C-alpha positions as CSV (number, residue, x, y, z in Angstrom):
1,M,24.1,-2.8,2.7
2,A,26.2,-0.1,4.1
3,A,26.3,0.8,7.8
4,T,24.2,3.8,7.2
5,G,21.3,1.6,6.0
6,M,21.7,2.7,2.4
7,L,21.4,0.1,-0.4
8,T,23.0,0.1,-3.8
9,H,20.3,-0.2,-6.4
10,P,21.1,-1.4,-9.9
11,G,20.3,1.8,-11.8
12,P,21.1,5.5,-11.6
13,A,19.3,7.4,-8.9
14,D,16.3,9.4,-10.3
15,P,16.8,13.1,-9.4
16,Q,13.2,13.5,-8.5
17,R,13.1,11.8,-5.2
18,V,9.4,12.6,-4.4
19,R,6.7,12.8,-7.0
20,V,3.5,14.5,-6.1
21,V,0.3,14.8,-8.2
22,P,-2.7,16.7,-6.9
23,C,-6.2,15.3,-7.3
24,R,-9.6,15.1,-5.6
25,A,-10.7,12.3,-3.4
26,H,-14.4,11.1,-3.1
27,P,-15.4,8.9,-0.2
28,L,-17.2,5.7,-1.3
29,R,-18.6,2.4,-0.1
30,L,-18.0,-0.2,-2.7
31,R,-19.6,-3.7,-3.0
32,L,-17.1,-6.4,-3.8
33,R,-18.6,-9.5,-5.3
34,A,-17.6,-13.0,-4.2
35,G,-16.8,-15.6,-6.8
36,L,-14.5,-13.3,-8.7
37,P,-10.8,-12.9,-8.4
38,L,-10.4,-10.0,-6.0
39,D,-8.6,-7.7,-8.6
40,R,-11.6,-8.1,-10.9
41,A,-14.1,-7.5,-8.2
42,I,-12.3,-4.3,-7.1
43,A,-12.0,-2.9,-10.6
44,A,-15.7,-3.7,-11.4
45,A,-16.9,-2.1,-8.1
46,A,-14.8,1.1,-8.8
47,R,-15.9,1.3,-12.4
48,G,-19.6,1.0,-11.3
49,A,-19.1,4.0,-9.0
50,G,-17.6,6.0,-11.9
51,F,-13.9,5.7,-10.9
52,A,-10.9,4.0,-12.4
53,A,-8.4,4.9,-9.6
54,G,-8.6,4.9,-5.8
55,W,-7.5,3.7,-2.4
56,L,-9.5,0.9,-0.7
57,M,-9.5,-0.3,2.9
58,L,-10.4,-4.0,3.4
59,E,-11.5,-5.0,6.9
60,N,-12.6,-8.3,8.3
61,L,-13.2,-10.1,5.0
62,S,-13.6,-13.9,4.8
63,C,-11.8,-15.6,1.9
64,D,-12.2,-18.9,0.1
65,Q,-8.6,-18.4,-1.0
66,L,-5.9,-15.8,-0.1
67,A,-2.6,-15.6,-1.9
68,Y,0.4,-13.5,-0.8
69,V,4.1,-13.1,-0.9
70,I,6.7,-11.7,1.6
71,P,10.1,-10.2,1.1
72,A,12.9,-12.6,0.1
73,P,16.7,-12.3,-0.6
74,P,17.9,-10.5,-3.7
75,P,17.7,-12.6,-6.9
76,G,21.3,-11.9,-7.9
77,D,20.6,-9.5,-10.7
78,G,21.5,-6.4,-8.8
79,R,18.2,-5.7,-7.2
80,V,18.3,-5.3,-3.5
81,A,15.4,-7.6,-2.6
82,F,12.7,-9.8,-4.1
83,Y,9.5,-11.7,-3.4
84,S,9.1,-15.1,-1.8
85,D,7.2,-18.0,-3.4
86,T,3.5,-17.5,-3.2
87,H,1.8,-18.5,0.1
88,V,-1.8,-19.7,-0.4
89,L,-4.3,-19.9,2.5
90,G,-7.5,-21.8,1.9
91,R,-11.1,-21.6,3.1
92,G,-11.2,-20.0,6.6
93,A,-8.6,-17.3,5.8
94,R,-9.6,-13.8,6.8
95,I,-8.3,-10.4,5.8
96,V,-7.9,-8.6,9.1
97,T,-7.0,-5.3,7.5
98,A,-5.5,-4.4,4.2
99,G,-4.9,-1.3,2.1
100,L,-4.5,-1.1,-1.7
101,H,-4.0,1.3,-4.5
102,L,-6.1,0.8,-7.6
103,G,-4.2,2.2,-10.5
104,Q,-4.4,2.5,-14.3
105,G,-5.8,-0.5,-16.2
106,G,-7.0,-2.2,-13.0
107,A,-3.5,-2.6,-11.6
108,I,-3.4,-3.2,-7.8
109,H,-0.8,-2.9,-5.2
110,A,-2.0,-4.2,-1.8
111,H,-0.4,-5.0,1.6
112,G,-2.2,-6.3,4.6
113,L,-2.7,-8.4,7.7
114,W,-4.6,-11.7,7.6
115,T,-5.1,-15.0,9.5
116,D,-5.3,-18.5,8.3
117,A,-8.1,-21.0,9.4
118,T,-6.3,-21.5,12.7
119,G,-6.2,-17.8,13.5
120,V,-2.4,-17.3,13.1
121,L,-1.6,-13.7,12.1
122,R,0.3,-13.2,8.9
123,M,1.3,-10.3,6.7
124,G,2.5,-9.6,3.2
125,H,2.0,-8.3,-0.3
126,L,-1.5,-9.5,-1.4
127,R,-1.9,-11.3,-4.8
128,P,-5.5,-10.2,-5.6
129,E,-5.6,-12.1,-8.9
130,A,-5.4,-15.3,-6.8
131,T,-7.6,-14.2,-3.9
132,R,-11.4,-14.8,-3.7
133,L,-13.8,-13.6,-1.1
134,S,-16.2,-16.0,0.6
135,R,-19.1,-13.6,0.4
136,D,-20.0,-10.2,-1.0
137,A,-18.6,-7.3,1.1
138,H,-18.9,-3.6,1.4
139,V,-15.6,-1.7,1.9
140,A,-14.6,1.9,2.4
141,A,-12.7,3.5,-0.4
142,W,-11.6,6.8,-1.9
143,G,-12.3,7.3,-5.6
144,L,-9.7,9.6,-7.2
145,D,-10.3,12.2,-9.8
146,G,-7.4,13.9,-11.6
147,A,-4.6,11.4,-10.9
148,T,-3.8,7.8,-10.9
149,F,-0.9,5.4,-10.2
150,R,0.5,3.9,-13.4
151,R,2.8,0.9,-13.3
152,E,6.1,1.6,-15.1
153,S,9.5,0.1,-15.4
154,D,11.9,1.8,-13.0
155,A,15.5,2.0,-14.0
156,E,16.8,2.9,-10.5
157,T,15.4,-0.2,-8.6
158,G,14.9,-2.6,-11.5
159,F,11.2,-3.2,-10.7
160,A,7.9,-2.2,-12.3
161,L,6.5,0.3,-9.8
162,F,3.5,2.6,-9.4
163,S,4.2,6.2,-10.2
164,P,1.5,9.0,-9.9
165,R,0.4,10.5,-13.1
166,P,-2.1,13.4,-13.7
167,L,-5.4,12.9,-15.5
168,P,-8.1,15.4,-16.6
169,R,-10.6,16.2,-13.9
170,R,-14.0,14.7,-14.8
171,R,-16.3,15.6,-11.9
172,P,-17.0,18.4,-9.4
173,G,-16.5,18.2,-5.6
174,G,-14.3,15.8,-3.7
175,L,-11.6,16.7,-1.2
176,P,-8.1,18.0,-2.0
177,A,-5.7,15.2,-2.1
178,R,-2.2,14.2,-3.4
179,L,-0.9,11.0,-4.8
180,V,2.7,10.6,-3.7
181,R,5.6,8.3,-4.5
182,V,8.7,8.4,-2.3
183,R,12.0,7.0,-3.7
184,P,14.7,4.9,-1.9
185,H,16.8,6.2,1.0
186,L,14.5,9.0,2.0
187,D,13.3,8.7,5.6
188,L,9.6,8.0,5.5
189,G,8.5,9.8,8.6
190,A,10.5,12.9,8.0
191,T,9.3,13.1,4.3
192,I,5.7,12.8,5.3
193,G,6.2,15.3,8.1
194,A,7.6,17.8,5.7
195,M,4.7,17.3,3.3
196,A,1.8,16.8,5.5
197,G,2.7,18.9,8.5
198,G,0.4,16.9,10.7
199,R,-2.7,18.3,8.8
200,S,-3.2,15.6,6.2
201,R,-4.6,12.1,6.5
202,V,-2.0,9.6,5.3
203,M,-2.8,6.3,3.7
204,G,-0.4,4.0,1.9
205,L,2.1,1.3,1.7
206,G,5.6,0.5,0.6
207,S,8.9,-1.0,1.8
208,L,11.6,0.1,4.3
209,V,15.2,-0.9,4.9
210,G,14.1,-2.8,8.0
211,A,11.7,-1.2,10.4
212,A,12.5,0.7,13.6
213,L,9.6,1.0,15.9
214,A,9.1,2.9,19.2
215,K,8.9,-0.4,21.2
216,G,10.7,-3.6,20.6
217,P,13.8,-4.5,18.6
218,P,14.0,-3.3,14.9
219,L,12.7,-5.7,12.2
220,P,15.8,-6.6,10.1
221,G,16.1,-5.7,6.4
222,P,17.2,-5.4,3.8
223,A,13.5,-5.0,2.9
224,T,10.3,-5.0,5.0
225,E,6.9,-4.6,3.5
226,I,4.7,-2.0,5.4
227,L,1.1,-0.8,5.6
228,V,0.2,2.5,7.2
229,L,-2.4,1.7,9.9
230,G,-2.9,5.1,11.4
231,Q,-1.2,8.4,12.5
232,D,-0.9,10.9,15.2
233,R,-0.2,14.1,13.2
234,A,2.8,13.2,11.1
235,R,3.8,10.2,13.2
236,L,2.9,6.9,11.6
237,R,1.6,3.6,13.0
238,I,2.5,0.7,10.7
239,A,2.4,-3.0,10.3
240,S,5.5,-4.6,8.8
241,V,6.8,-8.0,7.8
242,G,10.3,-9.1,6.8
243,Q,11.9,-12.2,5.2
244,A,11.3,-14.4,8.2
245,G,7.6,-13.7,8.1
246,T,7.6,-12.0,11.5
247,V,4.8,-9.5,11.8
248,R,5.4,-6.3,13.8
249,Q,3.0,-3.4,14.5
250,G,3.7,-0.1,16.1
251,W,4.8,3.5,15.8
252,L,7.7,4.3,13.5
253,S,10.6,5.8,15.4
254,G,14.1,7.0,14.4
255,L,15.3,6.7,10.9
256,N,13.3,4.5,8.5
257,P,14.6,4.9,5.0
258,V,12.5,3.7,2.0
259,C,13.8,0.5,0.4
260,I,12.1,0.3,-3.0
261,T,9.1,2.6,-2.9
262,A,6.5,4.2,-0.7
263,E,3.1,5.0,-2.4
264,L,0.9,7.3,-0.5
265,L,-2.5,9.1,-0.6
266,L,-2.6,12.3,1.4
267,I,-6.1,13.8,2.0
268,D,-6.9,17.2,3.6
269,A,-10.2,16.2,5.3
270,P,-12.2,16.3,8.5
271,D,-12.0,13.3,10.8
272,R,-15.6,12.3,10.3
273,L,-16.9,11.7,6.8
274,S,-19.8,10.0,5.1
275,F,-18.9,7.3,2.6
276,T,-21.3,7.1,-0.3
277,R,-22.5,3.6,-1.0
278,A,-22.1,2.3,-4.6
279,G,-23.4,-1.0,-5.9
């Protein structure tokens, strides 16, 4: 890693550094069924509400099993970072807060904060296919019409990553929204500030080259997983975890270049909304 915080990815840089696809977002309340792998429970709940793509917010959910990974050193094939072995938490684990994109074909990308049975806080990239809820739960979500994330091989980074793609609109209403992918080396805060101008609600996740927060020392890279927890205009509050498993939360400050990807949903919406219950 160079002193500027730039990383050398294995493939040529894509000239389109930010991809934006407009869509409409519909607020929902989805019922997730226990006893199913979480990815299947999410896809079934969204399908039952008439959507195949969306953003879900998971809060205070008890799990019989919770599986996740955290950043790990590069695998030696030119990629700048990789994933750790899978960590598995048993009965008594609890999702404190998590956010996830539901993409084409039921593909899911999820980051979050959780505790084990002893209450120790952890964070990472959720493996929903190996995670099961202890009981049925209702969660807030945005069903998306007119766009979806599709997982595709990415020559620049060497990973299969979500990229926003347009779809035909199928229903009236909804709020104006944008699905966004930000490529490596762009500063996340500045990029969102230029796009949102403090007027859009920002939800999403991704990875940074370390993480510089307003308070406390920076979390070292080369890669940290992040989840957007909130915002003050274009300023973002995040949770982040690095290779050591250390969890940090706070306001992004200074330069925070994207490491692999940032996948965002921007919604132009009032602060108070009614989420329609489905299922």
